[in-house]
KOLZALO-689238 format. One record per residue: residue in three letters; x, y, z of N, C-alpha, C in turn. Coordinates in steps of 0.001 Angstrom, whole numbers, plus 500000, padded with zeros to 6 digits. Layout:
REM residues N
- ALA	X	Y	Z	X	Y	Z	X	Y	Z
...
END
This chain:
REM residues 431
- MET	151396	475154	467230	151118	474699	468581	151703	473303	468758
- ILE	152261	473055	469927	152854	471762	470235	151930	471014	471190
- PHE	151527	469798	470786	150715	468911	471610	151608	467808	472160
- GLY	151379	467418	473399	152121	466326	473997	151219	465144	474294
- HIS	151641	463940	473882	150930	462702	474198	151853	461858	475069
- GLU	151417	461550	476291	152234	460724	477165	151387	459624	477784
- GLY	152041	458516	478103	151359	457373	478694	152206	456129	478536
- LEU	151819	455094	479255	152552	453838	479178	152360	453188	477812
- PRO	153203	452220	477457	153052	451557	476154	151667	450941	475989
- ARG	151123	451056	474751	149840	450473	474344	148664	451083	475116
- SER	148823	452355	475498	147726	453022	476202	146871	453875	475281
- GLY	147351	454181	474057	146539	454946	473120	147187	456206	472605
- LYS	148482	456414	472846	149140	457640	472403	149184	457730	470884
- SER	149749	456700	470228	149849	456706	468765	148472	456576	468128
- TYR	147596	455817	468751	146232	455647	468240	145549	457005	468105
- GLU	145637	457841	469144	144984	459153	469088	145711	460101	468144
- ALA	147014	459958	468001	147733	460807	467049	147247	460549	465629
- VAL	146980	459272	465289	146457	458948	463960	145016	459416	463820
- LEU	144188	459116	464830	142755	459385	464728	142436	460872	464766
- HIS	143050	461613	465663	142656	463006	465898	143622	464029	465316
- HIS	144718	463604	464709	145657	464576	464143	145979	464266	462680
- ILE	146471	463050	462405	146921	462749	461043	145748	462698	460075
- LEU	144704	461951	460395	143564	461839	459479	142874	463183	459241
- PRO	142577	463996	460256	141978	465308	459976	142885	466210	459153
- ALA	144218	466141	459372	145125	466982	458588	145108	466584	457120
- LEU	145064	465284	456817	145007	464850	455421	143680	465240	454783
- ARG	142596	465175	455537	141307	465627	454977	141368	467107	454607
- ALA	142125	467879	455387	142257	469313	455117	143350	469622	454108
- LYS	143919	468587	453458	144953	468739	452426	146219	469390	452988
- ARG	146563	469090	454244	147788	469598	454852	148912	468571	454681
- HIS	150136	469060	454548	151293	468177	454520	151520	467619	455926
- VAL	151848	466328	455988	152062	465645	457261	153453	465029	457238
- TYR	154296	465450	458179	155628	464887	458354	155550	463976	459581
- VAL	155719	462679	459354	155406	461716	460398	156572	460781	460648
- ARG	156860	460589	461910	157781	459545	462363	156965	458651	463300
- LEU	156255	457690	462688	155379	456786	463424	155384	455451	462705
- ASN	155660	454399	463402	155827	453083	462788	154577	452672	462018
- GLY	154796	452238	460771	153730	451646	459979	152932	452594	459134
- VAL	153025	453904	459350	152213	454834	458556	152631	454791	457096
- GLY	153945	454735	456828	154396	454687	455443	153971	453426	454727
- ASP	153796	452317	455447	153377	451059	454821	151864	450956	454659
- LYS	151121	451838	455317	149661	451732	455293	149002	452915	454590
- LEU	149730	453571	453669	149148	454724	452989	147960	454329	452129
- ASP	147987	453112	451553	146842	452683	450748	145599	452511	451616
- LYS	145770	451947	452815	144624	451793	453712	144157	453144	454258
- ILE	145106	454054	454472	144720	455398	454919	143900	456095	453849
- ALA	144329	455963	452581	143569	456568	451483	142181	455960	451381
- ALA	142076	454637	451541	140760	453998	451490	139891	454435	452660
- HIS	140485	454593	453824	139717	455029	454994	139198	456451	454807
- LEU	140025	457306	454199	139620	458695	453976	138819	458873	452696
- GLU	138759	457809	451871	138092	457888	450570	138733	458975	449716
- MET	140060	458988	449706	140836	459937	448914	141715	459152	447946
- PRO	142141	459774	446832	143064	459091	445920	144379	458772	446630
- GLU	144900	457594	446349	146130	457183	447023	147300	458067	446631
- ASP	147338	458508	445369	148436	459378	444935	148428	460695	445710
- GLU	147244	461221	445966	147156	462478	446719	147635	462290	448154
- VAL	147275	461169	448755	147725	460901	450121	149237	460753	450162
- ARG	149802	460046	449166	151253	459864	449147	151986	461184	448933
- SER	151363	462118	448225	152008	463415	448018	151965	464294	449269
- LEU	151026	464017	450164	150898	464831	451373	151664	464258	452558
- VAL	151882	462950	452573	152542	462305	453714	154040	462209	453442
- HIS	154846	462704	454374	156306	462646	454288	156792	461826	455479
- VAL	157251	460607	455191	157697	459703	456250	159149	460023	456591
- MET	159432	460206	457872	160780	460540	458329	161370	459362	459101
- GLY	162658	459146	458883	163392	458194	459699	164113	458920	460819
- ASP	164954	458192	461545	165678	458820	462644	166581	459946	462153
- LYS	167209	459754	461006	168107	460772	460476	167331	462004	460032
- GLU	166198	461788	459363	165408	462919	458864	164816	463747	460012
- VAL	164466	463101	461115	163904	463857	462241	164899	464897	462728
- VAL	166151	464500	462859	167169	465417	463363	167523	466474	462324
- GLU	167571	466083	461033	168012	467022	459997	166889	467938	459526
- TRP	165635	467485	459537	164543	468280	458993	163931	469236	460019
- CYS	163942	468861	461279	163304	469709	462303	164286	470782	462758
- VAL	164599	471695	461828	165531	472781	462109	164965	474056	461511
- CYS	165507	475178	461985	165081	476489	461489	166299	477390	461435
- ASP	166431	478124	460318	167532	479064	460141	166998	480482	460283
- THR	167789	481345	460911	167404	482736	461131	168330	483639	460341
- ASP	167745	484568	459566	168525	485499	458764	168944	486691	459619
- ASN	169835	487503	459042	170294	488694	459755	169180	489706	459972
- ASP	168230	489760	459053	167137	490721	459183	165992	490196	460044
- GLY	166159	489041	460693	165116	488492	461551	164206	487504	460877
- GLY	164343	487283	459590	163508	486321	458893	163888	484895	459249
- VAL	162914	483994	459148	163146	482583	459480	162916	481742	458238
- THR	163666	480638	458164	163564	479720	457035	163529	478293	457564
- PHE	162530	477533	457111	162434	476106	457422	162749	475355	456130
- PRO	163982	474894	455968	164415	474368	454667	163741	473065	454257
- HIS	163183	472297	455183	162664	470973	454839	161168	470812	455124
- ILE	160560	471743	455801	159163	471602	456229	158307	472632	455510
- GLU	157188	472169	454939	156247	473075	454290	155470	473867	455350
- LYS	155044	475063	454961	154244	475866	455888	152857	475234	456076
- HIS	152273	475499	457206	150940	475000	457569	150906	473472	457576
- ALA	152008	472863	457988	152104	471403	457992	151910	470869	459411
- LEU	151740	469548	459483	151632	468834	460758	152841	467922	460896
- VAL	153491	467976	462064	154666	467155	462338	154326	466234	463503
- VAL	154441	464916	463290	154140	463917	464322	155397	463085	464542
- ILE	155878	463060	465783	157119	462351	466101	156861	461454	467302
- ASP	157013	460139	467080	156857	459160	468156	158211	458910	468822
- GLU	158164	458588	470118	159375	458356	470913	160326	459540	470782
- ALA	159798	460747	470999	160586	461965	470787	161730	462090	471777
- HIS	161646	461414	472913	162732	461514	473897	164025	460891	473384
- GLU	163940	460084	472320	165162	459512	471761	165950	460545	470966
- TYR	165304	461599	470484	165967	462606	469655	166339	463851	470457
- TRP	165510	464242	471420	165791	465424	472235	165595	465055	473710
- PRO	166504	464255	474266	166325	463803	475654	166592	464933	476641
- THR	166132	464700	477869	166397	465681	478914	167895	465769	479164
- ASN	168389	466986	479249	169828	467196	479347	170058	468612	479843
- ARG	171100	468789	480613	171424	470135	481070	171975	470995	479948
- ALA	172530	470347	478942	173070	471102	477813	171932	471659	476963
- ASN	172187	472777	476315	171192	473386	475446	171055	472595	474155
- LEU	169889	472703	473535	169696	472105	472224	170532	472848	471195
- PRO	170875	472195	470102	171534	472935	469022	170685	474129	468598
- GLU	171342	475180	468167	170641	476434	467890	169540	476261	466845
- ARG	169801	475505	465787	168804	475340	464725	167599	474545	465231
- ALA	167834	473519	466078	166720	472755	466644	165939	473598	467643
- ALA	166645	474389	468456	165954	475253	469413	165089	476277	468692
- ASN	165588	476837	467589	164789	477788	466814	163563	477120	466202
- PHE	163688	475842	465834	162542	475141	465242	161386	475066	466235
- PHE	161657	474714	467489	160585	474611	468482	160107	475987	468946
- ALA	161000	476956	468929	160614	478284	469401	159850	479077	468349
- LYS	160128	478842	467043	159560	479679	465991	158691	478902	465016
- HIS	158228	477708	465419	157399	476910	464501	156082	477605	464170
- GLY	155619	478472	465060	154362	479164	464797	154456	480211	463711
- HIS	155667	480602	463301	155810	481622	462264	155284	481145	460918
- ILE	155282	479829	460692	154722	479307	459435	153535	478376	459716
- SER	152898	478571	460881	151666	477842	461241	151877	476334	461288
- LEU	152974	475919	461895	153210	474490	462074	152511	474001	463343
- ASP	152017	472760	463297	151494	472070	464470	152318	470810	464672
- MET	152615	470507	465932	153461	469356	466233	152784	468487	467283
- VAL	152942	467167	467123	152486	466188	468113	153716	465430	468583
- ILE	154077	465639	469840	155247	465005	470434	154758	463845	471304
- ILE	155179	462627	470968	154728	461422	471675	155890	460873	472491
- SER	155632	460637	473774	156650	460075	474656	155952	459379	475817
- GLN	156602	458387	476385	156007	457698	477521	155923	458602	478742
- ASP	156818	459556	478852	156785	460544	479930	157414	461816	479395
- CYS	156657	462898	479377	157164	464150	478818	158336	464706	479619
- LYS	158506	464236	480854	159652	464697	481624	160961	464177	481051
- ASP	160885	463151	480195	162093	462642	479548	162538	463519	478389
- LEU	161725	464514	478007	162069	465415	476912	162932	466560	477419
- HIS	163577	467229	476484	164387	468386	476838	163489	469488	477394
- ARG	164020	470232	478364	163212	471240	479061	162714	472331	478119
- LEU	163442	472631	477050	162996	473658	476110	161709	473227	475419
- ILE	161584	471940	475068	160367	471449	474412	159197	471469	475386
- ILE	159448	471086	476646	158370	471083	477641	157830	472490	477842
- ARG	158699	473489	477859	158239	474869	478061	157479	475405	476858
- ARG	157669	474806	475665	156942	475262	474476	155647	474471	474258
- MET	155379	473461	475062	154213	472595	474877	152968	473302	475418
- ALA	151976	473539	474540	150769	474268	474940	149720	473362	475562
- LYS	149593	472122	475064	148591	471192	475585	149225	469818	475726
- LYS	148706	469070	476688	149248	467739	476946	148111	466799	477328
- ASN	148134	465594	476742	147155	464555	477071	147884	463366	477688
- THR	147312	462844	478762	147854	461657	479421	146877	460507	479240
- TYR	147377	459362	478739	146519	458226	478381	146741	457077	479366
- THR	145624	456442	479755	145657	455309	480680	144724	454230	480168
- LYS	145254	453033	479964	144426	451904	479545	143638	451408	480751
- LEU	142343	451129	480551	141455	450758	481651	141375	449255	481850
- ASP	142476	448548	481609	142451	447106	481835	142374	446766	483319
- ALA	142778	447695	484197	142657	447444	485633	141206	447405	486077
- LEU	140320	447985	485286	138892	447935	485580	138204	446807	484836
- GLY	138981	445969	484152	138393	444866	483403	137897	445260	482038
- SER	138291	446446	481542	137839	446917	480234	139062	447109	479347
- ASP	139369	446095	478519	140540	446168	477657	140312	447040	476432
- GLN	139076	447334	476106	138769	448079	474886	138500	449556	475159
- ARG	138797	450014	476342	138566	451421	476674	139824	452015	477298
- TYR	139930	453322	477190	141058	454025	477776	140587	455393	478257
- SER	141349	455965	479158	141018	457256	479748	142008	458308	479266
- VAL	141489	459500	478984	142322	460624	478543	142151	461759	479542
- ARG	143249	462237	480072	143230	463401	480959	143877	464566	480219
- PHE	143141	465676	480124	143570	466820	479322	144208	467876	480235
- TYR	145345	468404	479784	146049	469457	480512	146251	470647	479572
- ALA	146249	471844	480161	146552	473071	479422	147658	473811	480158
- ALA	148557	474410	479387	149694	475105	479989	149227	476393	480650
- THR	149644	476596	481903	149360	477837	482626	150610	478688	482777
- GLY	151714	478198	482359	152982	478905	482419	154033	478060	481735
- THR	155256	478480	481833	156333	477730	481200	156577	476444	481977
- GLY	156151	475320	481401	156358	474026	482026	155363	473670	483102
- LYS	154302	474468	483299	153282	474195	484311	151949	473951	483620
- TYR	151209	472954	484102	149965	472552	483447	148854	472431	484486
- GLU	147635	472604	483994	146442	472513	484843	145441	471579	484186
- THR	144838	470692	484973	143862	469740	484439	142599	470479	484006
- VAL	142141	470210	482783	140925	470848	482268	139807	469849	482020
- GLY	140075	468553	482168	138998	467591	481970	139528	466174	481818
- THR	138603	465218	481930	138916	463799	481773	137808	463153	480966
- GLU	138176	462221	480078	137189	461573	479211	137582	460104	479017
- THR	136566	459246	478981	136775	457820	478710	136353	457526	477279
- ARG	137237	456882	476509	136977	456611	475098	137165	455124	474805
- LYS	136625	454692	473653	136695	453295	473242	137556	453180	471995
- TYR	138377	452149	471955	139235	451921	470794	138386	451522	469586
- ASP	138787	452033	468426	138171	451651	467158	139154	450738	466420
- PRO	138834	449456	466273	139787	448537	465618	140151	448964	464207
- ALA	139309	449743	463535	139628	450169	462170	140858	451065	462132
- ILE	141126	451813	463206	142282	452709	463228	143567	451915	463403
- TRP	143483	450766	464066	144685	449957	464266	145272	449472	462944
- GLU	144465	449411	461903	144947	448954	460605	145738	450023	459864
- LEU	145805	451253	460407	146437	452360	459692	147855	452643	460169
- TYR	148354	451885	461153	149730	452056	461626	150127	450771	462341
- HIS	151372	450703	462780	151863	449526	463488	151951	449845	464979
- GLY	151000	449299	465751	151108	449460	467196	152227	448612	467764
- VAL	152494	447476	467118	153617	446598	467470	154366	446283	466184
- GLN	155482	445626	466306	156286	445299	465136	155531	444335	464217
- PRO	155710	444473	462906	155049	443541	461975	155463	442101	462251
- GLY	154531	441184	462104	154796	439776	462336	154369	439298	463701
- ILE	153989	440233	464585	153498	439842	465906	152037	439463	465752
- GLU	151728	438194	465966	150367	437710	465735	149406	438154	466828
- SER	149764	437899	468064	148859	438172	469177	149185	439526	469785
- ASN	148171	440292	470019	148331	441601	470642	147382	441731	471826
- GLU	147104	440587	472464	146179	440604	473587	146852	441204	474819
- VAL	146028	441737	475698	146533	442318	476938	146939	441207	477882
- TYR	148157	441271	478399	148660	440240	479310	147945	440358	480654
- LYS	147445	439210	481163	146650	439220	482389	147205	438273	483443
- GLY	148398	437787	483287	148948	436834	484235	149242	437468	485581
- ASN	148812	436789	486664	149074	437211	488039	148622	438648	488288
- THR	147463	439008	487760	146910	440347	487954	145522	440223	488550
- ARG	145016	441318	489017	143692	441342	489631	143039	442665	489275
- THR	141842	442600	488718	141132	443808	488335	140359	444354	489522
- LEU	139932	445591	489368	139173	446236	490440	137852	445535	490685
- TRP	137222	445033	489616	135918	444372	489784	136058	443076	490565
- LYS	137151	442335	490337	137361	441119	491117	137595	441445	492588
- THR	138275	442539	492845	138528	442926	494232	137243	443309	494951
- LEU	136330	443945	494239	135092	444424	494855	133945	443436	494725
- ARG	134196	442233	494188	133091	441297	493952	132438	440883	495263
- ALA	133240	440418	496229	132661	439949	497500	131955	441070	498253
- PRO	132571	442254	498429	131831	443332	499100	130563	443727	498358
- SER	130580	443669	497028	129383	444038	496275	128252	443048	496526
- ILE	128581	441747	496606	127543	440744	496876	126942	440964	498259
- LEU	127793	441218	499251	127295	441454	500607	126421	442702	500670
- MET	126829	443758	499983	126026	444981	499976	124688	444759	499290
- GLY	124678	443946	498223	123417	443650	497546	122466	442878	498438
- LEU	122997	441863	499158	122147	441101	500076	121612	441990	501196
- ALA	122470	442865	501729	122017	443771	502787	120930	444707	502274
- LEU	121046	445145	501030	120028	446020	500459	118696	445294	500315
- ILE	118746	444037	499875	117501	443269	499718	116821	443066	501073
- VAL	117609	442698	502098	117034	442501	503438	116452	443807	503974
- GLY	117151	444917	503751	116644	446198	504226	115334	446582	503574
- VAL	115226	446364	502258	113973	446672	501558	112842	445790	502071
- TYR	113144	444517	502338	112108	443600	502841	111613	444050	504220
- VAL	112541	444372	505116	112146	444795	506467	111356	446096	506415
- LEU	111794	447034	505592	111088	448308	505490	109685	448123	504929
- GLY	109551	447273	503890	108222	447024	503334	107311	446324	504322
- ARG	107846	445380	505084	107028	444679	506078	106559	445638	507173
- PHE	107430	446578	507541	107048	447546	508568	105841	448366	508128
- PHE	105856	448844	506888	104729	449649	506411	103481	448793	506228
- LEU	103632	447550	505778	102462	446686	505610	101828	446366	506955
- MET	102623	446109	507978	102074	445860	509306	101396	447101	509853
- GLY	101903	448252	509568	101257	449487	510011	099893	449652	509393
- SER	099750	449303	508107	098435	449420	507466	097459	448415	508046
- ASP	097913	447179	508424	097026	446195	509039	096531	446670	510387
- SER	097399	447250	511200	096976	447747	512510	095992	448885	512370
- THR	096141	449709	511343	095184	450791	511116	093820	450230	510780
- GLY	093761	449176	509976	092472	448551	509647	091819	447938	510872
- THR	092572	447311	511757	092018	446734	512993	091444	447820	513884
- ALA	092123	448941	513996	091610	450039	514820	090303	450572	514260
- ASP	090172	450671	512945	088919	451134	512347	087783	450178	512670
- LYS	088062	448857	512624	087016	447880	512946	086566	448014	514394
- MET	087500	448269	515310	087146	448436	516721	086289	449677	516918
- LYS	086597	450759	516224	085789	451973	516334	084371	451728	515836
- GLU	084220	450984	514751	082885	450682	514235	082092	449838	515234
- ALA	082747	448880	515909	082042	448048	516896	081571	448878	518076
- VAL	082394	449788	518575	081996	450648	519696	080840	451544	519302
- ALA	080862	452077	518080	079770	452937	517630	078456	452167	517546
- SER	078507	450920	517080	077276	450119	516997	076725	449800	518382
- GLN	077577	449568	519386	077117	449314	520743	076457	450548	521345
- LYS	077018	451723	521095	076408	452951	521600	075042	453180	520969
- ALA	074899	452841	519698	073606	453033	519036	072547	452096	519595
- ALA	072926	450924	520115	071955	449967	520668	071444	450377	522035
- ILE	072113	451230	522799	071669	451669	524131	070587	452715	523963
- PRO	069365	452562	524640	068293	453557	524501	068707	454880	525096
- ALA	068212	455961	524478	068563	457304	524927	067761	457672	526165
- MET	068356	458404	527095	067709	458853	528328	066871	460080	528031
- GLY	065562	460104	528462	064688	461259	528242	064905	462315	529301
- HIS	064552	463558	528974	064707	464665	529912	063531	464692	530867
- ALA	063708	465188	532065	062623	465339	533046	061600	466328	532528
- PRO	060303	466144	532950	059274	467073	532461	059568	468492	532920
- GLY	059332	469429	532048	059523	470842	532346	060952	471310	532279
- SER	061853	470411	532119	063267	470825	532031	063676	470977	530577
- GLN	064482	471917	530339	064976	472185	528991	066460	471835	528931
- PRO	066816	471185	527911	068256	470892	527798	069080	472160	527642
- ALA	070150	472176	528356	071019	473362	528276	071697	473423	526911
- THR	071763	474631	526450	072415	474849	525152	073911	475030	525362
- VAL	074655	474218	524712	076119	474289	524837	076658	475183	523728
- VAL	077329	476224	524134	077913	477166	523176	079421	476940	523156
- THR	079889	476611	522017	081334	476371	521858	081933	477500	521026
- LYS	082923	478126	521560	083591	479215	520855	084583	478649	519851
- VAL	084369	479025	518633	085261	478544	517562	086571	479323	517608
- ALA	087626	478596	517737	088940	479250	517790	089290	479834	516429
- GLU	089726	481067	516474	090103	481730	515229	091413	481145	514695
- ALA	091391	480960	513427	092602	480423	512794	093727	481447	512883
- PRO	094875	481031	513284	095987	481998	513382	096313	482585	512012
- LYS	096578	483870	512054	096908	484559	510812	098307	484156	510362
- GLN	098381	483835	509116	099681	483483	508568	100519	484737	508354
- LYS	101769	484617	508716	102667	485740	508548	102872	486039	507070
- GLU	102772	487315	506775	102908	487713	505375	104327	487416	504888
- THR	104400	486761	503763	105699	486432	503174	106104	487550	502219
- LEU	107209	488178	502516	107693	489299	501719	109043	488945	501104
- PRO	109402	489603	500009	110737	489397	499444	111825	489731	500458
- ALA	112968	489118	500280	114051	489288	501249	114476	490745	501379
- GLY	114556	491482	500255	114971	492876	500322	113986	493744	501071
- VAL	112682	493528	500849	111653	494306	501551	111683	493980	503034
- GLN	111789	492692	503384	111799	492292	504792	113035	492833	505500
- TYR	114160	492935	504792	115384	493447	505405	115210	494894	505850
- ILE	114621	495739	505018	114408	497139	505381	113406	497244	506523
- LEU	112337	496413	506497	111353	496448	507584	111998	496047	508906
- ASP	112827	495007	508900	113522	494615	510132	114471	495708	510600
- MET	115097	496409	509664	115980	497502	510031	115207	498649	510663
- ALA	113983	498914	510164	113178	500011	510696	112687	499730	512103
- VAL	112656	498460	512534	112209	498135	513891	113226	498605	514920
- GLN	114510	498486	514627	115550	498820	515587	116292	500104	515251
- ALA	115868	500806	514228	116544	502036	513835	115519	503009	513263
- ARG	115931	504258	513144	115080	505308	512597	115654	505762	511266
- ALA	114781	505827	510261	115225	506229	508927	115474	507726	508888
- ARG	116531	508138	508217	116888	509553	508094	117319	509840	506666
- HIS	116797	510945	506116	117199	511400	504785	118507	512156	504943
- ALA	119630	511479	504632	120944	512060	504892	121351	513095	503856
- GLY	120752	513084	502673	121117	514052	501653	120830	513528	500267
- TRP	121216	514293	499266	121002	513890	497886	121969	514637	496986
- TYR	122191	514080	495824	122916	514780	494781	122355	514323	493449
- GLY	121917	515308	492671	121234	514980	491424	119907	514309	491710
- HIS	119672	513198	491041	118451	512426	491258	118664	511288	492245
- ARG	119772	511268	492929	120085	510175	493845	119935	510659	495283
- ASP	119137	509962	496071	118944	510245	497487	119728	509236	498313
- ILE	120074	509653	499527	120787	508798	500471	119954	508681	501730
- VAL	119620	507465	502098	118812	507189	503289	119646	506306	504208
- GLU	119754	506736	505473	120502	505957	506451	119601	505586	507617
- PHE	119923	504508	508277	119168	504025	509434	120076	504133	510658
- ARG	119625	504975	511642	120387	505201	512864	119734	504468	514021
- ALA	120550	503834	514843	120040	503023	515944	119258	503870	516923
- LEU	118179	503310	517452	117370	504004	518443	118165	504130	519738
- GLY	118238	505354	520282	118945	505573	521538	120381	505999	521332
- GLY	121132	505282	520560	122541	505601	520384	122817	506535	519225
- GLY	122073	506387	518156	122273	507229	516999	123334	506753	516040
- GLN	123930	505568	516292	124937	505063	515366	124275	504649	514056
- VAL	125006	504858	512956	124496	504485	511637	124638	502972	511476
- LEU	123491	502271	511333	123508	500824	511136	123677	500448	509676
- ASP	123112	501245	508764	123233	500957	507342	122893	502213	506561
- ARG	123355	502284	505344	123128	503455	504492	122871	502962	503069
- PHE	121863	503511	502404	121457	503057	501081	121313	504254	500154
- THR	121594	504012	498874	121293	504984	497836	119977	504622	497157
- THR	119525	505499	496276	118256	505233	495594	118334	503944	494793
- GLU	119448	503716	494087	119569	502509	493286	119557	501255	494150
- GLN	120212	501329	495321	120228	500161	496207	118838	499850	496746
- LEU	118076	500888	497082	116703	500658	497559	115838	500091	496445
- TRP	116043	500551	495216	115305	499955	494085	115635	498477	493968
- ALA	116924	498145	494101	117319	496745	493970	116717	495883	495071
- LEU	116459	496470	496246	115838	495727	497345	114329	495659	497227
- GLY	113750	496306	496223	112305	496218	496005	111525	497395	496548
- TRP	112180	498493	496902	111509	499668	497458	111519	500800	496432
- SER	110406	501520	496384	110329	502723	495558	110662	503933	496415
- VAL	111339	504912	495835	111792	506098	496557	111156	507324	495911
- LYS	110402	508086	496735	109733	509285	496240	110198	510472	497069
- ARG	110790	511475	496394	111261	512668	497086	110083	513624	497318
- THR	109952	514100	498555	108863	515010	498927	109448	516231	499626
- GLU	108535	517145	500076	108981	518352	500769	109611	518033	502123
- PHE	109189	516952	502767	109719	516627	504093	110906	515682	504029
- GLY	111218	515132	502904	112308	514178	502791	112036	513189	501676
- VAL	111997	511897	501999	111670	510864	501028	110678	509907	501657
- LEU	109916	509240	500780	108923	508255	501195	109283	506935	500532
- LEU	109526	505905	501370	109855	504572	500877	108597	503729	500881
- SER	108315	503033	499773	107098	502228	499653	107450	500885	499037
- ALA	106793	499820	499584	106965	498468	499037	105922	497553	499640
- LYS	105153	496856	498793	104206	495826	499225	103248	496333	500306
- GLY	102743	497566	500143	101801	498102	501113	102441	498687	502355
- HIS	103745	498673	502471	104448	499236	503623	105105	500545	503195
- GLU	105079	501534	504104	105664	502834	503831	106542	503250	505005
- ILE	107659	503888	504685	108597	504390	505690	108926	505832	505322
- ILE	108776	506733	506304	109068	508151	506098	110472	508433	506625
- ALA	111273	509081	505816	112626	509471	506206	112755	510975	506052
- THR	112880	511693	507175	113034	513144	507160	114484	513502	507450
- THR	114784	514779	507288	116151	515253	507554	116260	515739	508991
- TRP	115910	514878	509940	115960	515293	511344	117409	515510	511761
- PRO	117634	516517	512685	119009	516911	513029	119721	515831	513824
- VAL	121008	515829	513671	121865	514889	514382	122932	515692	515109
- ASP	122999	515583	516460	124041	516258	517232	125353	515527	517047
- PRO	126408	516228	516674	127702	515549	516513	128135	514903	517817
- PHE	128542	513679	517754	128943	512922	518938	130250	513493	519496
- GLY	130249	513835	520836	131450	514335	521494	131676	515823	521320
- GLU	130759	516593	520745	130903	518027	520548	129744	518758	521225
- GLN	129958	520045	521592	128909	520858	522201	129014	522265	521644
- SER	127898	522992	521698	127849	524336	521133	128540	525330	522060
- ASP	128838	526538	521527	129482	527584	522330	128586	528044	523464
- SER	127280	528141	523218	126362	528579	524278	126344	527583	525428
- THR	126400	526298	525128	126447	525292	526198	127732	525409	526996
- THR	128846	525698	526348	130123	525872	527048	130083	527070	527983
- GLU	129485	528189	527548	129382	529380	528392	128520	529123	529617
- ARG	127434	528383	529453	126568	528091	530599	127297	527222	531617
- ILE	128089	526265	531155	128849	525418	532075	129904	526229	532808
- ARG	130579	527166	532127	131614	527986	532764	131009	528917	533805
- ALA	129835	529497	533508	129185	530395	534470	128735	529648	535713
- ALA	128252	528447	535549	127804	527672	536707	128970	527222	537568
- ALA	130142	527032	537005	131297	526569	537765	131976	527680	538529
- GLY	131790	528981	538136	132449	530084	538818	133853	530296	538314
- SER	134575	531297	539005	135933	531617	538591	136873	530506	538997
- PRO	137945	530311	538297	138889	529243	538634	139657	529545	539909
- VAL	139989	528501	540687	140717	528620	541953	142188	528319	541689
- THR	143064	529226	542230	144492	529046	541989	145175	528253	543077
- SER	144766	528412	544372	145408	527681	545468	144404	527419	546565
- ALA	144745	526507	547447	143828	526143	548531	143746	527229	549589
- SER	144825	528033	549798	144824	529067	550845	143849	530178	550539
- GLU	143614	530462	549273	142694	531524	548915	141261	531175	549225
- THR	140945	529913	549278	139564	529497	549532	139255	529343	551008
- GLN	140288	529324	551881	140033	529073	553295	139252	530190	553964
- PRO	139574	531499	553801	138758	532534	554461	137322	532501	553991
- THR	137132	532331	552767	135755	532303	552251	134996	531138	552826
- ALA	135650	529963	552904	134979	528785	553434	134686	528954	554914
- ALA	135612	529554	555694	135386	529745	557129	134269	530717	557385
- ALA	134245	531822	556625	133161	532796	556808	131827	532202	556463
- ALA	131805	531373	555456	130537	530760	555064	130048	529801	556126
- ASN	130959	529170	556859	130561	528200	557876	130351	528838	559249
- GLY	130650	530163	559410	130506	530825	560726	131595	530471	561693
- SER	132761	530075	561240	133865	529666	562093	134885	530785	562196
- THR	135797	530662	563217	136858	531644	563420	138140	531100	562831
- LEU	138817	531939	562097	140055	531535	561457	141223	532008	562301
- ILE	142091	531125	562726	143288	531453	563506	144472	531360	562567
- ALA	145171	532506	562453	146317	532548	561566	147554	532054	562286
- VAL	148489	531532	561596	149752	531045	562133	150784	532155	561992
- GLY	151319	532661	563162	152297	533736	563127	153712	533233	563251
- LYS	154663	534140	563135	156072	533793	563224	156507	533785	564686
- ARG	157193	532747	565137	157605	532630	566536	158770	533567	566797
- PRO	158612	534468	567829	159734	535376	568142	160823	534644	568906
- LEU	162043	535201	568875	163162	534600	569581	163007	534820	571077
- GLY	163483	533924	571914	163409	534016	573368	162210	533358	573960
- THR	161355	532836	573184	160182	532159	573741	160587	530879	574421
- PHE	161487	530186	573856	162007	528949	574423	163504	529121	574646
- PRO	164110	528331	575590	165570	528450	575796	166314	528185	574501
- GLU	167286	529079	574315	168071	528954	573105	169321	528146	573416
- THR	169694	527230	572638	170903	526445	572809	172042	527190	572147
- PRO	173104	527454	572914	174219	528177	572285	174860	527331	571207
- PRO	175387	527968	570270	176025	527215	569183	177337	526626	569643
- TYR	177814	525617	568948	179094	525008	569258	180202	525984	568909
- PRO	181242	526011	569753	182356	526924	569426	183098	526452	568186
- ALA	183650	527403	567542	184400	527068	566334	185708	526431	566705
- THR	186126	525453	565997	187368	524722	566268	188435	525025	565263
- PHE	188195	526003	564435	189213	526287	563415	189551	527755	563454
END
């Protein structure tokens, strides 16, 4: 598997390669082929950190220079399909920093042996960590083979020089990645002693802060104003409630004073022989609370208000119950036995159909007949035809019958004989 580490300089790319890849691989006794500044000079400290013999660590770590990276990261393919990695042990870890210097982005293809190395590294269980400031600077073949990618960001913009953020990506296709999570981590100074983050001899490695502004400095003034506004708001709100309690106490004192004054006034006696009227007050009945039913039970009950349940049929042990709208007969919903069980109703098959029961409510569904919409029986068609009479072919055939029925006289139109009116002689022929 190929891992990609990308980020700006001093953001944590090499730090995480040492902490989460090189050290665990050495603990597992795996060979490590590394092109990372300072690892070869710090093998004694790495052995002490891992509490392993230094000779064993030196036998597992193979430091590569620029020449070795190009010559060792190759794969040969035999005629029978077998692959050979002449310089890399199987089940090894390969870590290469500044990988864009060896396989930069280019329209030209990689050499065949290098292309086979990235394409077939999984045949001998190799794992690779490719470190670059931007993975887009790498050759497109390597990007398409990269399974996971981490992007590192130093949190000095938030005023935290000792923390960094890691955004994790997973490949969803060739060269396409999807974010799977983000995590904030803290640098461990002990890991810095195991490699060279900067060139040897550089004394100061502090984060440069000249002419910069952190997020906390930018938000300092608004934060102070918001804090003061919060304090004033809490004070006003507390005073409002305290004043409300004082007014309540004053009202109670006034009620007590009025009650004491009423008690001091002598009571009026009733006239002799008169009886005080008995006042009968009707106690209002407490409104009945609506029964709370499960959603599935209430749904069927609401459906039964506007529709009629019908046992539409069954097959095996499964019954089908449908609800048809009152008046129209359209099917509003249809349920099987399992669906009614899921809604909280029990289904019992009887001689008349099925009986639905739930929470003290019962619904009877019979196999009542349903007239097909838009169709009529043959007997109904015959009755309509008999009531309409025989079909009429023309209007002239109905006129004598209509006249006789009305008691009128029918005058027929005859053919006009010649000579009734003066005849105009025809024009003489001119030809």
